[in-house]
C-alpha positions as CSV (number, residue, x, y, z in Angstrom):
1,M,94.2,98.1,108.8
2,A,96.2,95.0,107.9
3,K,97.5,92.6,110.4
4,Y,101.1,91.2,110.4
5,L,103.1,88.6,112.3
6,I,106.7,89.7,112.8
7,V,109.1,86.9,113.9
8,A,112.3,88.4,115.3
9,N,115.7,87.0,116.0
10,Y,118.3,89.1,117.9
11,T,121.9,89.3,116.9
12,A,124.5,89.0,119.6
13,E,124.6,92.8,119.9
14,G,120.8,92.9,120.0
15,A,120.7,90.4,122.8
16,K,123.2,92.5,124.7
17,G,120.9,95.5,124.4
18,L,118.0,93.4,125.6
19,L,120.0,92.2,128.6
20,S,121.0,95.8,129.3
21,K,117.6,97.6,129.0
22,G,115.2,94.7,129.7
23,A,112.4,93.1,127.9
24,T,109.7,95.6,128.9
25,A,111.7,98.5,127.5
26,R,112.0,96.6,124.2
27,V,108.3,96.1,124.0
28,N,107.7,99.8,124.7
29,A,110.2,100.7,122.0
30,V,108.5,98.4,119.5
31,R,105.1,99.8,120.4
32,S,106.4,103.4,119.8
33,S,107.8,102.4,116.4
34,I,104.6,100.7,115.3
35,E,102.5,103.7,116.5
36,A,104.8,106.1,114.7
37,A,104.1,104.1,111.5
38,G,100.3,104.6,112.1
39,G,99.7,101.2,113.6
40,K,99.0,99.3,116.8
41,L,100.9,96.7,118.7
42,E,98.5,93.8,119.4
43,S,100.8,91.3,121.2
44,F,104.5,90.7,121.9
45,Y,105.8,87.4,123.1
46,Y,109.4,86.1,123.7
47,A,110.0,82.4,123.0
48,F,112.5,79.6,123.4
49,G,113.8,77.8,120.3
50,D,114.7,79.0,116.8
51,D,112.9,82.4,117.1
52,D,113.3,85.0,119.8
53,A,110.1,86.9,119.6
54,F,106.6,86.8,118.0
55,V,104.9,90.2,117.5
56,V,101.4,90.8,116.0
57,V,100.8,94.3,114.8
58,D,98.1,96.2,112.9
59,L,99.5,98.6,110.3
60,P,97.8,100.7,107.7
61,D,99.2,98.9,104.6
62,N,102.1,96.9,103.1
63,V,104.1,100.1,102.5
64,S,104.0,100.8,106.3
65,A,105.0,97.2,107.1
66,A,107.9,97.4,104.6
67,A,109.0,100.7,106.2
68,V,109.1,99.1,109.6
69,A,110.9,96.0,108.3
70,L,113.5,98.1,106.5
71,T,114.2,100.3,109.6
72,V,114.5,97.2,111.9
73,A,116.8,95.4,109.4
74,A,119.0,98.5,109.0
75,S,119.7,98.5,112.8
76,G,121.7,95.3,112.4
77,M,120.5,94.3,115.9
78,V,117.6,92.0,114.9
79,A,116.5,90.0,111.8
80,I,112.8,89.8,111.2
81,K,110.4,88.0,109.0
82,T,107.0,89.6,108.3
83,T,104.0,87.6,107.4
84,V,100.6,89.2,106.3
85,L,97.8,87.7,108.3
86,L,94.3,87.2,106.8
87,T,91.0,86.9,108.7
88,P,88.7,83.9,108.0
89,S,86.3,86.3,106.2
90,E,89.1,87.4,103.9
91,I,89.8,83.8,103.0
92,D,86.0,83.2,102.4
93,E,86.1,86.2,100.1
94,A,89.2,84.9,98.3
95,A,87.6,81.5,97.9
96,K,84.7,83.0,96.0
97,K,86.9,84.7,93.4
98,S,87.6,83.0,90.2
99,V,91.2,82.9,89.0
100,A,92.4,81.7,85.6
101,Y,95.3,79.4,86.1
102,T,97.3,76.8,84.1
103,P,99.4,74.5,86.2
104,P,103.0,73.6,85.1
105,G,103.0,71.2,82.2
106,G,99.3,72.0,81.6
């Protein structure tokens, strides 16, 4: 499975829902959605500052991650940014691959 970081920001309506139902209910709802997409919720943290929540999930593939992102965005209650996370061994593997590249102006 691939690992993803989801950074979430609630709209005013989304924040009202969070106030109404509570933070634990939201985590459980997110867990259910991720599991329905074939994945697993690893962690869910709320935060102060520019972003409201940081969620780490395992999902089968990018298509599943896109399906989650599209469904969440369509709700209009939260905006998310999804980042693919790579393990150190994946970066080691990438560093061993040779890639032909010509820089701009080269």
